[in-house]
C-alpha positions as CSV (number, residue, x, y, z in Angstrom):
1,M,1.7,8.9,8.6
2,P,4.9,6.8,8.4
3,Q,7.4,8.4,6.1
4,R,8.8,6.0,3.5
5,R,10.4,7.1,0.2
6,I,8.1,7.1,-2.8
7,P,8.7,5.8,-5.4
8,R,10.6,2.7,-4.1
9,A,11.3,-0.7,-5.6
10,F,9.5,-3.9,-4.8
11,T,10.2,-7.5,-6.0
12,L,7.7,-10.3,-6.0
13,P,8.1,-13.8,-7.6
14,W,6.0,-12.8,-10.6
15,G,7.4,-9.4,-11.2
16,S,9.1,-6.3,-9.9
17,G,8.7,-2.5,-10.2
18,Q,7.9,0.6,-8.1
19,I,5.6,1.4,-5.3
20,V,4.3,4.7,-6.8
21,E,1.7,5.7,-4.1
22,E,1.2,4.7,-0.5
23,A,-1.5,5.5,2.0
24,A,-0.2,4.5,5.5
25,I,-1.0,5.3,9.1
26,E,0.3,4.5,12.5
27,G,-2.0,1.9,14.0
28,G,-2.2,0.4,17.4
29,L,-0.1,-2.8,16.9
30,H,1.2,-2.1,13.4
31,A,1.2,0.5,10.7
32,P,-1.4,-0.4,8.0
33,A,-0.5,0.6,4.4
34,L,-2.2,0.5,1.0
35,Q,0.3,0.6,-1.8
36,L,-0.1,1.2,-5.5
37,L,2.3,-1.1,-7.3
38,H,3.4,-0.6,-10.9
39,Y,5.1,-3.6,-12.5
40,E,8.0,-2.9,-14.7
41,L,9.5,-6.4,-15.2
42,G,8.2,-10.0,-15.2
43,E,4.9,-11.6,-16.2
44,K,2.8,-8.6,-14.8
45,K,4.9,-6.0,-16.7
46,G,2.8,-2.8,-17.3
47,Q,0.1,-3.8,-14.8
48,Q,-0.9,-2.1,-11.6
49,A,-1.9,-3.7,-8.3
50,I,-2.8,-2.8,-4.8
51,R,-0.9,-4.3,-1.9
52,F,-2.5,-4.4,1.5
53,A,0.5,-4.4,3.8
54,A,1.2,-4.2,7.5
55,Y,4.4,-2.8,8.9
56,A,5.9,-3.4,12.3
57,V,6.5,-0.5,14.6
58,E,10.2,-0.7,13.7
59,G,9.4,-0.1,10.0
60,E,9.8,-3.6,8.5
61,M,7.0,-5.2,6.5
62,E,5.3,-8.0,8.4
63,D,4.5,-11.4,7.1
64,R,0.9,-11.5,8.2
65,A,-2.5,-10.3,7.1
66,L,-3.3,-6.7,7.2
67,I,-6.1,-6.0,9.7
68,V,-7.5,-2.4,9.9
69,N,-9.6,-1.6,12.9
70,E,-12.7,0.5,12.2
71,R,-11.3,3.2,14.5
72,E,-8.5,3.6,11.9
73,F,-10.7,4.0,8.9
74,E,-11.0,7.8,8.9
75,A,-7.2,8.3,9.2
76,L,-6.5,5.8,6.4
77,R,-9.3,7.4,4.3
78,R,-7.5,10.8,4.6
79,E,-4.3,9.2,3.5
80,V,-6.0,7.6,0.5
81,E,-7.3,11.0,-0.5
82,R,-3.6,12.1,-1.0
83,S,-3.0,9.2,-3.4
84,P,-5.3,9.8,-6.5
85,R,-4.2,6.8,-8.6
86,L,-4.6,4.5,-5.6
87,K,-8.0,5.9,-4.8
88,A,-9.1,5.4,-8.4
89,L,-8.1,1.8,-8.3
90,L,-9.7,1.2,-5.0
91,R,-12.9,2.8,-6.3
92,R,-12.9,0.3,-9.1
93,L,-12.7,-2.5,-6.5
94,V,-15.7,-1.4,-4.6
95,E,-18.0,0.0,-7.2
């Protein structure tokens, strides 16, 4: 798994806060990541969200859609298991 500091700050046009959990793997062309965001400021203050992100091999977030190949599912699932709050929010999405 790519090692990035948790928690760490994020800023979006509608609010900012901390990435409090992250499930990330090394993929083929990029490193897929699911991030649990907790808004501390802005119109979303107090809310949580999931960001589906893709990082370049060099470690910078890419400005493109996240595509996760089915061969990567098991590795990403193992990483989600290490992030209980993220897993709970994802469960709400699919149940």
